[in-house]
C-alpha positions in Angstrom: 170.7 -142.5 40.1 167.1 -143.4 39.3 165.4 -146.8 39.3 162.5 -148.0 37.2 159.8 -146.3 39.2 161.6 -142.9 39.1 162.7 -142.8 42.7 166.1 -141.6 43.9 168.3 -144.5 45.0 171.3 -144.8 47.2 173.5 -147.8 47.5 173.7 -149.3 51.0 176.6 -151.4 50.2 174.6 -154.6 50.0 174.1 -154.6 46.3 170.5 -153.6 46.7 169.3 -150.1 46.2 167.9 -148.1 49.2 165.0 -146.2 47.7 164.2 -142.8 49.3 160.6 -142.4 48.4 158.3 -139.5 49.1 154.8 -140.2 50.3 153.2 -137.6 48.0 154.6 -139.3 44.9 152.8 -142.0 43.0 155.7 -144.4 43.6 155.4 -143.8 47.4 151.6 -144.4 47.4 152.0 -147.7 45.5 154.5 -149.0 48.1 152.2 -147.9 50.9 149.2 -149.6 49.2 151.1 -152.9 48.8 152.2 -152.9 52.4 148.8 -152.0 53.8 147.0 -154.6 51.7 149.5 -157.3 52.6 149.0 -156.8 56.3 145.3 -156.3 55.8 145.0 -159.9 54.4 146.4 -161.2 57.6 144.2 -158.9 59.8 141.1 -159.9 57.9 141.8 -163.6 58.4 142.5 -163.2 62.1 139.3 -161.4 62.8 137.1 -163.4 60.5 138.0 -167.0 61.6 136.8 -166.5 65.1 133.3 -165.5 63.9 133.2 -168.5 61.6 134.1 -171.1 64.3 130.5 -172.3 65.1 129.7 -172.7 61.4 132.9 -174.6 60.8 132.3 -176.8 63.8 128.8 -177.7 62.6 129.9 -178.4 59.0 133.0 -180.4 59.8 131.6 -182.1 62.9 134.4 -180.5 65.0 134.4 -180.5 68.8 136.0 -178.0 71.2 139.5 -179.4 70.5 138.9 -179.1 66.7 138.0 -175.4 67.0 141.0 -174.8 69.2 143.3 -176.3 66.6 141.6 -174.3 63.8 142.8 -171.2 65.6 146.0 -172.5 67.1 147.3 -174.3 64.0 147.7 -170.8 62.5 148.8 -169.1 65.7 151.5 -171.8 66.4 153.5 -171.4 63.2 153.0 -167.6 63.2 154.3 -167.2 66.7 157.2 -169.6 66.2 158.4 -168.2 62.9 157.6 -164.5 62.9 161.1 -163.5 64.2 162.7 -165.8 61.6 160.6 -164.1 58.9 161.9 -160.7 59.8 165.5 -162.0 59.9 165.1 -163.6 56.4 163.8 -160.4 55.0 166.8 -158.5 56.3 169.1 -161.1 54.8 167.6 -162.0 51.5 165.5 -158.9 50.7 162.3 -157.6 52.3 160.3 -157.4 49.2 161.3 -161.0 48.1 160.3 -162.5 51.5 157.2 -160.4 51.6 156.1 -161.7 48.1 156.9 -165.2 49.1 154.8 -164.9 52.3 151.9 -163.4 50.4 152.0 -166.2 47.8 152.3 -168.9 50.5 149.4 -167.4 52.4 147.2 -167.3 49.3 147.9 -171.0 48.4 147.3 -172.0 52.0 144.0 -170.1 52.0 143.0 -172.0 48.9 143.7 -175.3 50.7 141.7 -174.0 53.7 138.7 -173.2 51.5 138.8 -176.6 49.8 139.5 -178.6 53.0 137.2 -181.7 53.0 137.7 -182.4 56.7 139.0 -180.9 59.9 142.4 -182.4 59.7 143.1 -180.8 56.3 141.8 -177.5 57.5 144.1 -177.5 60.6 147.1 -178.4 58.4 146.2 -175.6 55.9 145.8 -173.2 58.8 149.3 -174.1 60.0 150.6 -173.4 56.5 148.8 -170.1 56.5 150.7 -169.2 59.7 154.0 -169.8 57.9 153.0 -167.4 55.2 151.8 -164.8 57.8 155.2 -165.1 59.6 157.0 -164.2 56.3 154.8 -161.3 55.2 153.9 -159.7 58.5 157.3 -158.3 59.5 158.1 -157.5 55.8 155.0 -155.3 55.5 156.2 -152.7 57.9 159.9 -153.2 57.1 159.4 -152.3 53.4 157.9 -149.0 54.5 160.7 -148.3 57.0 163.3 -149.1 54.4 161.8 -147.4 51.4 160.6 -144.0 52.5 162.9 -141.1 53.2 163.3 -140.0 56.8 161.1 -136.9 56.4 158.1 -139.0 55.2 158.7 -142.3 57.0 156.7 -141.4 60.2 153.7 -140.3 58.1 153.9 -143.4 56.0 154.0 -145.7 58.9 151.1 -143.8 60.6 149.0 -144.3 57.5 149.9 -148.0 57.5 148.8 -148.3 61.1 145.6 -146.4 60.6 144.5 -148.2 57.4 145.4 -151.5 59.0 143.0 -150.7 61.8 140.3 -150.1 59.2 140.9 -153.6 57.8 140.5 -155.0 61.3 137.3 -153.1 61.7 135.7 -154.3 58.5 137.0 -157.8 58.8 134.1 -159.2 61.0 131.6 -157.4 58.8 133.0 -159.0 55.7 133.3 -162.3 57.4 129.7 -162.3 58.7 128.4 -161.5 55.2 130.5 -164.3 53.6 129.3 -166.7 56.2 125.8 -166.2 54.9 127.0 -168.2 51.9 129.6 -170.6 53.2 132.5 -170.5 55.7 134.8 -171.5 52.8 134.5 -168.0 51.3 136.3 -166.4 54.2 139.4 -168.2 53.0 138.8 -168.2 49.2 138.4 -164.4 49.3 142.1 -164.2 50.0 143.0 -165.5 46.6 142.3 -162.4 44.5 143.6 -160.2 47.3 147.0 -162.0 47.4 147.3 -162.0 43.6 146.8 -158.2 43.5 149.2 -157.6 46.4 151.9 -159.7 44.6 151.4 -157.7 41.5 151.8 -154.4 43.3 154.9 -155.5 45.2 156.7 -156.9 42.2 155.8 -153.9 40.0 156.1 -151.0 42.4 158.1 -151.9 45.6 161.9 -151.4 45.5 164.0 -154.2 47.0 165.9 -153.5 50.2 168.0 -155.6 52.5 170.4 -155.1 55.4 174.1 -155.4 54.5 174.9 -156.2 58.2 172.4 -158.9 58.6 173.7 -162.4 59.7 174.5 -164.6 56.7 173.0 -167.6 58.5 169.6 -167.2 60.1 169.0 -168.8 63.5 167.2 -171.9 62.2 168.0 -174.0 65.2 166.5 -171.4 67.5 163.4 -171.2 65.4 163.1 -175.1 65.4 163.5 -175.5 69.2 161.1 -172.6 69.8 158.5 -174.2 67.6 158.9 -177.6 69.3 158.5 -176.0 72.7 155.3 -174.1 71.6 153.9 -177.1 69.8 154.5 -179.6 72.6 152.9 -177.4 75.3 149.9 -176.5 73.0 149.2 -180.1 72.1 149.4 -181.1 75.8 147.0 -178.4 76.9 144.4 -179.2 74.1 144.7 -183.0 74.5 144.4 -182.9 78.3 140.5 -183.3 78.4 140.8 -186.4 76.2 142.0 -188.5 79.2 145.0 -189.9 77.3 147.4 -188.9 80.1 150.6 -190.6 78.7 150.3 -188.6 75.5 149.6 -185.4 77.4 152.6 -185.9 79.7 154.9 -186.8 76.8 153.8 -183.8 74.8 154.2 -181.5 77.8 157.7 -182.9 78.4 158.7 -182.3 74.8 157.4 -178.7 75.1 159.4 -178.0 78.2 162.6 -179.6 76.8 162.0 -177.6 73.5 162.0 -174.3 75.5 165.0 -175.4 77.5 167.0 -176.1 74.3 165.7 -172.8 72.8 167.2 -170.8 75.7 170.5 -172.8 75.5 170.6 -172.2 71.7 170.0 -168.5 72.0 172.8 -168.2 74.7 175.3 -169.9 72.4 174.3 -168.6 69.0 176.5 -165.8 67.5 173.4 -164.3 65.9 170.4 -165.3 68.0 166.8 -164.6 67.1 166.3 -163.3 70.7 169.5 -161.7 72.2 168.8 -162.7 75.8 170.7 -159.7 77.1 167.7 -157.5 76.3 166.0 -159.1 79.3 168.7 -157.8 81.6 166.7 -154.5 81.5 164.1 -154.9 84.3 161.8 -152.4 82.6 161.8 -154.4 79.3 161.2 -157.7 81.2 158.3 -156.2 83.2 156.7 -154.7 80.0 156.8 -158.2 78.4 155.4 -159.8 81.5 152.5 -157.3 81.2 152.2 -158.1 77.5 152.0 -161.9 78.2 149.3 -161.6 80.9 147.4 -158.9 79.0 147.3 -160.7 75.6 146.5 -164.0 77.2 143.3 -162.4 78.4 142.6 -160.4 75.3 143.1 -163.4 73.0 140.9 -165.6 75.2 138.1 -163.1 75.2 138.1 -162.6 71.4 138.3 -166.4 70.8 135.3 -167.1 73.0 133.1 -164.0 72.6 132.3 -164.5 68.9 131.2 -168.1 69.6 129.2 -167.1 72.7 127.3 -164.3 71.0 126.1 -166.8 68.4 125.5 -169.9 70.4 124.4 -168.4 73.7 122.9 -165.0 72.8 121.5 -166.2 69.4 123.1 -163.7 67.0 123.7 -164.5 63.4 127.3 -164.6 62.1 126.9 -161.2 60.6 125.5 -159.8 63.8 128.3 -161.4 65.9 130.9 -160.0 63.5 129.4 -156.5 64.0 129.2 -156.9 67.8 132.9 -156.3 68.4 133.0 -153.3 66.1 132.8 -150.8 69.0 136.2 -152.0 70.3 137.9 -151.3 67.0 136.2 -147.9 66.6 137.3 -146.9 70.1 140.9 -147.9 69.2 140.8 -145.9 65.9 139.3 -142.9 67.6 141.2 -142.6 70.9 144.5 -144.4 70.5 146.4 -141.3 69.4 145.1 -139.4 72.4 146.0 -142.1 74.8 149.5 -142.2 73.2 149.8 -138.5 73.8 148.6 -138.9 77.4 151.2 -141.5 78.1 153.9 -139.3 76.6 152.9 -136.6 79.2 152.4 -138.6 82.3 154.4 -141.8 81.5 153.1 -145.3 80.8 152.8 -146.6 84.4 149.4 -145.3 85.2 147.7 -146.0 81.8 149.2 -149.6 81.9 147.8 -150.0 85.4 144.4 -148.5 85.1 143.7 -149.7 81.5 143.8 -153.4 82.4 141.7 -152.7 85.5 139.1 -151.1 83.3 139.2 -154.1 81.0 138.7 -156.4 84.0 135.7 -154.4 84.9 134.3 -154.8 81.4 134.9 -158.6 81.6 133.0 -158.7 84.9 130.1 -157.0 83.2 130.1 -159.8 80.6 129.0 -162.2 83.4 125.5 -160.9 82.6 125.6 -162.8 79.2 123.2 -165.7 79.6 121.2 -167.8 77.1 118.9 -165.6 75.1 120.2 -162.5 76.8 119.9 -159.3 74.9 123.0 -157.9 73.2 122.5 -154.2 73.9 121.5 -154.7 77.5 123.8 -157.6 78.5 126.8 -157.7 76.2 127.4 -154.2 74.8 128.1 -152.5 78.1 130.9 -154.9 78.9 132.3 -154.7 75.4 132.4 -150.8 75.6 134.1 -150.8 79.0 136.6 -153.5 77.8 137.4 -151.5 74.6 138.0 -148.3 76.6 140.5 -150.0 78.8 142.2 -151.7 75.8 142.5 -148.3 74.1 144.1 -146.8 77.2 146.7 -149.6 77.5 148.0 -150.5 74.0 149.9 -147.4 73.0 151.6 -146.9 76.4 152.6 -150.5 76.4 154.3 -150.2 73.0 156.1 -147.1 74.1 157.3 -148.7 77.3 158.7 -151.7 75.5 160.7 -149.7 73.0 161.9 -147.1 75.4 163.3 -149.8 77.7 165.5 -151.3 75.0 168.8 -149.9 73.8 168.7 -148.2 70.4 170.6 -151.1 68.8 167.9 -153.5 70.0 164.9 -151.4 69.1 163.9 -153.7 66.2 164.5 -156.8 68.2 162.5 -155.4 71.2 159.5 -154.8 69.0 159.8 -158.3 67.4 160.2 -160.0 70.8 157.2 -158.2 72.2 155.2 -159.2 69.1 156.2 -162.8 69.5 155.4 -162.7 73.3 151.9 -161.4 72.6 151.2 -164.1 69.9 152.6 -166.8 72.2 150.3 -165.6 75.0 147.3 -165.8 72.7 148.3 -169.3 71.5 148.6 -170.7 75.0 145.4 -168.9 76.1 143.3 -170.5 73.4 144.8 -173.9 74.4 144.2 -173.7 78.1 140.9 -171.8 78.6 138.6 -174.5 77.4 140.4 -176.9 79.8 139.7 -174.5 82.7 136.1 -174.1 81.5 135.6 -177.9 81.5 134.5 -177.9 77.9 135.0 -180.8 75.6 133.3 -182.7 72.8 130.4 -180.7 71.4 129.9 -178.5 74.4 130.5 -175.4 72.1 127.0 -176.1 70.6 125.2 -176.3 74.0 124.2 -172.8 75.1 123.9 -173.7 78.8 127.3 -175.4 79.1 129.0 -172.8 77.0 127.6 -169.9 79.1 128.7 -171.5 82.3 132.2 -172.2 80.9 132.4 -168.6 79.5 131.7 -167.2 83.0 134.7 -169.2 84.3 136.9 -168.0 81.4 135.8 -164.4 82.0 136.8 -164.6 85.7 140.2 -166.1 84.7 140.8 -163.4 82.1 139.8 -160.7 84.7 142.4 -162.1 87.1 145.0 -162.0 84.3 144.1 -158.3 83.7 144.5 -157.5 87.4 147.9 -159.4 87.4 149.1 -157.3 84.4 148.0 -154.1 86.2 149.9 -155.2 89.3 153.1 -156.0 87.3 152.8 -152.6 85.6 152.4 -150.7 88.8 155.4 -152.2 90.5 157.6 -153.0 87.4 157.2 -150.1 85.0 158.6 -146.7 85.6 157.4 -143.5 84.1 161.0 -142.6 83.2 160.4 -144.8 80.1 158.4 -142.0 78.8 161.4 -139.7 78.3 161.5 -137.9 75.0 162.5 -140.0 72.1 166.0 -139.1 70.7 165.8 -137.2 67.4 167.6 -139.9 65.5 164.9 -142.5 66.2 161.5 -143.0 64.7 158.2 -142.3 66.6 156.4 -145.2 68.2 153.3 -146.6 66.7 150.9 -149.4 67.7 148.7 -151.5 65.6 145.2 -152.7 65.5 143.3 -154.6 68.2 143.8 -158.0 66.5 147.6 -157.7 66.7 150.2 -157.0 69.3 152.3 -153.8 69.4 154.7 -153.1 66.6 157.1 -150.2 66.0 159.6 -149.4 63.3 163.3 -148.8 63.7 165.3 -147.3 60.9 165.5 -149.7 58.0 165.6 -152.8 60.2 162.7 -155.2 60.2 160.7 -154.8 63.4 160.7 -158.6 63.8 164.2 -159.1 62.6 167.3 -159.9 64.5 
């Protein structure tokens, strides 16, 4: 039969049509456009906010803790709820949850842009994270569920590549908007989200999974969020000196994680089936992910601030400064993926982080009034080269280690691990740097603290290389069975993601 957009439809038994779109048709291109723009809104926001932090701090009189919460308010809800977002899409309809997430993200962006004070901005950022958790897994899942098997790989490849372009232009757009006001980096999301909603409602067919659990694992999501929230609050509040509050928050976080594990053990349909970690290769790959993305997130959080406050670049110049990393990713990632397919992921996952660590050590040359091209760019180029060598093999290792029935869960868990690593890194690094109050605005103090952070991140990179060398086997690079989809990775601002049939990559 035919649906309203002229695509052939088969019934999956769920009551929702399973569209078999072709990429070359107008209907297929509209679905791809909606999915790309939806994920691009999140990518733009992730890359732009870091560039805007010094300006936000000055305008809202925010100290180091305020800037941390501006980033982590969003990261906390996104990391805690992204698995639930994929599960809801599988159960209630991927397009429906995607549209809800886009609308939620747009309204939260409006609140961010109008925020009269820091407290309102942090709350609005947390609401943005909820929207991001709903739309992010749905973006890729709609493509996996809508396109026919012959065109699905090309469609997802286009989604990944165009998403990388969005990550590349994000800092440029953000830097230009900051010339007017930091509020525009959020308000620009409004017309984008309205357009994405129109495209999704008008052109994207609805799909869902007839075998998805009828009841999502809400208790698992709640306990996981409490665990992340408690630890994050304790780490950010530690420099304040209010030790009773810090210890109580830390205890709440530890208990939250303990109850999360207990809940997942007992749940008939857990967000995270713990048996996936029985595979030592999968566990090792996720330990590599945690160490690696802790360092990556810490670097990206601090470098945009340091380039403005310490080196003296404008917001636009700072936004442009990290462009070489994204260009390296876009240019060389497919080749490093092919290399890993030939020789296995172990060596790329070992030497890539070591190269990144070398790039971080070169960043020790960044001092007050140092030149960007002579002191910052060499380290950024070396760091980007190592990152490009690492990401695609890491994605392949994660998915190859999991059983076919857990491929979607494996990708979602790895995504959540990477985002959790970034959340905790942003919380703990300023504590290790000894920064508090308005130190972010003092070039000397910030430069000294940045050097400490760079050394910490370099150690994390070396640790991830060590885990990869001893924990990851090249057997994970065996040819992918013909019934599964190829593996893809995403842009630098996001952790690895890969499709699996018509299942949401972040679903359960």
